[in-house]
C-alpha positions, 0 to 999 in steps of 0.5 A: 294812622292807627286803627283797630278792627273787629272780626267783622272788619268794622273799624272801632274808633268810638267810645261812649263813656257813662261818667255817673249813674245818677240823674236829676230826672225820673223819666217815665220810660227810663226808670221807676218813680222812686228811681234806681238805687245809685252806686256808691261813689267809690264804685264810680270810675274816677276821672283819672281812671277814665282819662287813662282808659281813653289814653290807651284806647286812643293809642289803639285808634279810638278817635271819638268820645261821647260822655253820658250818664245818668246825667253827666252835667251833675258830676262835679268839675266836668270841664276838667275831664273834658279838657284832659280828654281833649289833650290826649293825642288822637282824640278828635271829637268829644260830645255829650248827651244831656237832659239840658237842665244844667246846660245854661250855666255850663255850656260856655265852660264845656265848650272852652274845655274842648267839648264839640257838640251836645245831644239834648234829650227832649220828649215834649214841647209842652211844659205840662207834658214835659213835666209829666214825662220827666216827673218834675222837669221844667221845659223852659230851663232846657230851652234856655240851655239849648240857647246857651249851647248854641251861643257857645258854639256847640254845633250842631245841637242834636235834639233826641225825641222818643215818640211813644204812642199815646204819650207824645206821638202827637208832637212828632210834627211839631218836632219836625217843624223845629228844623224849619226854624234853625239848623238843629238836628232833630232825631226820632229814636225808636222806643226801646225796652231798656229802662222802666220795663213796667212802662214798656209794652209793644202798643206804645212802640212806633217804628221809625218807618211809621214816624217817617211816614207821618213826617212825610205827610207834611212835605217830601223828605230829601235824603242828606249826608251828615258828617259823623252821621252814626246810626241815624238816617238823615233827611231834610225838608226842601230849604230847611236849615235843619235836618231830621234823623231817624234812629232805628235800633229795633227795626233797622239796626245799624250793627253792620256799621257799629263802630263803638264800645261802651264804658259804664260808670262803674268801669264795665266795658260793653262790646254791644249795648244789647248784650250783657257781656261786660269786661271789668276794667275797674278791677284791673285799674285798681289792682295796679294793672299796667297799661298793656293789661288795659290794652289787652282788655280793650282788644278783647272787647273788640274781639268779642264784639258780636256781629249783631244784636237780637233784641227784636227777637227777645220775649222778655226784657227784664234781664237787660240792664237798664239804660240808666245803668249802661249809659244813655 
């Protein structure tokens, strides 16, 4: 079985691919109200270019692909991309992160194309608050999309919630209760200073430990192992069909087991989310580089992957590229 390891003996078998930088929401912690100037369409990787990169990466041992954005469901003909990736030898798992607004109409086609799972970003269960956080989103549309994904067999549904003090942290318990009603994976993600830096401040930040302490006041949490658990630490309430995950990029970063590379929508390969180091694959692709050159660049990204990030030690975050540009 093929595999590629970095200098720290981590097996790199996972690639997150942003397929578009645009989004149909303007979440308050992600981007300014006026949005971020989008890239020209010609700057975005074409599907054929993405497929070629994945094929070469799979030959090196990459097995798992996650499609992100922006909002990936606003890009046309997405089932074609998914089916093309699913047919690449060596690819075992394809998942997608979405805000869910277009999921109702696309879930069945995406599942048929080969998508296995979806992560839905959802930061409030109150319609008015959800509309305020997202600057215009309709909660019921997202809930309908989650129901459609469940019906299409995209299991388990993962719901990603970012608790922000004074904004939505009073809903932590309500999100935890969702795991008592069904088999969803509810994941609490620490608020990160990558996005709308004007909105970020430390007073709004809750650590995973504080969030977990709040949940444990409801009932004891039982540790569980979840297949492909990635960066999350998972628990469940006794007898609950769903599980609760905690993702701690700032306080308990998972660098020692990080197995991923990130490809931005404009073709830059990032060995680490919190590093500004990028390798330009798009220029190589469009200058006619052969597969062996793309393979060399992929190997280079693995070789220079850092041991860990130091985001918690940063004094300012304005120099960091926003998540909407990297891929959520």
